[in-house]
N, C-alpha and C positions, 0 to 999 in steps of 0.2 A: 664465509662471510668476509667482506672487505674490512681490514682493520683500520683504525683511525689514522695511522701514519700514511697508508696508501691513499685513503680518501683525501687527506690534506695535500699530498703530492699531486694527485690528479687535478684537483681544483686550482692549485698553484700554477701548474703548467698551462691550464686553460686560461687563467687570468693573464699570464705572460703573453700568450698568443693574442688575446684580444687587445692588450695594451700596445703590442707591436703594430697591429692592424690600425688601431686608433691613431697612433702617432704618424703613421704613413699617410692616413687620410687627411689629417690636419695639415701636414706638410704640402700635400697636393691640393689643398683647399677644396676638397670634395665633401662639403659639409652635410649634404643630404645623406650620402652613404655613411658618413660618420655618425649621424643621428640614428640611423638604422642599427649600426653596430653597437652604439651606446645602449640602445634599448635592448638589443640582444644580450649584451653583457649583463645588464641589470636582471633580465629574465633568467639568465644562466645562474647568477648568484642566488636569486630567490629560489630557483628550483633546487640548487645545490644545498642551500640551507634547509629547505623543506625535506629533502631526502635524508639529510644528515639527522634531522630531528626524528623522522619516521624510523630510520634504522636504529637510532638510540632508544626510542620508545619501544620498538619491537624487541630489542635486546633486553631492556629492563623488564618488559612484560614476560619474556621467556624465562628470565631468572626468577621472577616472582611466582610464575606458574610452577616451576620446578620445586620451589620451596613449599608452595601450597600443596602439591601432590605428596611431598614427603610428610607433611603434617597429617594429611588424610590417611596415609599408610600407617603412621604411628598411632593415630587415634583408633583406627580399625584394629590394630594389633592389641591395644590396651583393652578395648571393649570386648574383643573376642576372649581375652583372658578373663575378664570380668564375667562373661557369660558362663564359662566353664565353672568358675567358683560359685556363681549364683545357682546354677543347676545342681551342683553338689550339695549346697546348703538347703535348697528347696527339697531335694530328695530326703535329706536328713530330717528336716522339719516334718515332712509328710509321713515319714516312717513312724516317728514318735507320736504324731497327731493321731494316727490310726490306732496306735496302742492305747493312747489316753482315752479315745472314744470308747474303746472296748472296756477299759477300766470304769468309765462312767456308767456304762450299761450294767456292769456287774454290781456296782454300788446301787444303781437305781432299782435293780430287781432283787437286791439283797441276797445274791447267789453266793452263799458262803462255801459252796463246794469248790469254787474256783479261787480259794484264798491264796494258794501257792502262786497261781498265775498273777493274781492281783498284787501280791507282794513284790514280784519282779517288776511289774509295771510301776508301782508306787516308788520303788527305788529309782526308776528311770525318769521320774518327774523332775529330777535335777538336770537332765540333759536339755540342751537348747542349741539351735543353729545360730551361727555368728559369722556373717559375711564380713562385717567390720571394714568397710571400704574407707580408706584414709586419704587416698589421692584425690585431687580436684583438677581435672583436665581443663575445664572451662575457666575457672578462676586463675589458674596458672597462665593460660593463654591471654587473658585480659590484662593481668598484671605485667606481663612481658611485652604486650603490644602485638604479639604474634597473631591475635585474633583478626587483625586488619588484613592479613594475608588471605584469609578464607573468604572466598567470594560467594560460596553457596550458603545462603542465610538459613535454609532448612537444616543443614548439617549443624551449623552453629547453635540454632535454637534447639535442635535435638540433643546436642551434648549438654546444654544448659538444663533441659528438662530431665535428662537422664541423671544428672548429678543431684537434682532436687529429689528424685526418686531414691537415689542412694542415701541421701540424708535422712529420708523418712524410714528407709530400711534400718539404718543405724539406730534411729530413735526407738523403733519397735523392738529391736534386739536389746537395747538398753532397758526398756520396760520389762522385757521377758527376764533378763538377768536380775533386775531388782526384785521382781516378783518371786523368782526362785530363791534368792538370798533372804528376803524378808519374811516370806510366808511359807514356801514349800519346805525348806530345811527345818524351820521352826515347827511345822506341823507334823512332819514324818519322823523326826529324830526321837521323840519320846515313845513312838508306837511300833517301831520296827528295828531289827538288827541289820545294818547295812551289809555286813560281811556275808550273811546267809540269805538276805531278802526275806527273812521270816517275820511275819507280822505278829508282834507280841500282844497287841491290844486291838483285836478285830473290831470291837464295839466303837472305837474311836475312828475307824476307817469308814464304817457303814453309817455315816451320819450326813445330814444335809450340809453341815459346815464343811466337811472334807469334800463332799461332792461339789460344793460351790467353788472350792479351790481348783478342782480339776476342770470345771467349766470355765473358770477365769483363764486358765492356761490355754484351753482350747480356743477361746476367743482371740487371745493374743496370737496364737500360732496360725489361726485362720487368716487374720489380718496380715501376718507376715507372708503367708502363701500368696495372697492376692498381690502384695507389693512386689514379691519376687517375680511373679508373672508379668506385672506391669513393666518392671525393669527389663525383662527378657524381650518383651514386645517392642520396647523402645530401642533396645540394642539391635534387634532385627531390622527395624525401620531405618535406623541410622546407617547400618551396614549396607543396606541396599542403596541408599543415597551415595555413600562413599564409593561403592563399586561402580556406579554410573560415572562418577567423576574420574575414577581411575581408568575406566574404559575409554574415556575421552581425552586422556592425557597426550 
């Protein structure tokens, strides 16, 4: 690429040449040819200025594009990390959801032969998945002004949508935590020994009130599962869009 100093020297030498020719034509009173050279000189200046602007714009666009690509790469790295965390929390949530469904079935059928199994599951009612996403990619980009570098509107909208899903995941996890602290621990503390998972008061477990508690937890966990999957789908969609941009860099 021609640097600015070389471009300046190039046009300066051309201007000197045209000035010399113009002065000779004036001295020789060859006004018609002088007019032609004057027009040529003007055209050369106009072309030179146009080329200089085009080169400058090209260089600025190249720098902006490099910065845009770096942002896409960073975003992809972050959401891939998020994907791994979400998948881990989803598996954790689904594991205990299956256990709680089994406990609900035992209570529903009043199957007291499975009391030991039920005791273990009841103790695990205090477990809950917690993705707890704190970062905010989109808001950070907007506040810093870096969002203006991103030309792919689909990716920008995808990041905004993804973070709205993250916020909903966090709300559901907070709801689950509050339910566990306010209701689950209060309900199971008087009826079982945590150290051994032995149910001391079976009659309190095999009631519709306790079953309602289990069903409430299952509803929360089911909603969390749907939200985890929604986040994973959006991550997949945004990742594909970013890969297309990176392949075109």
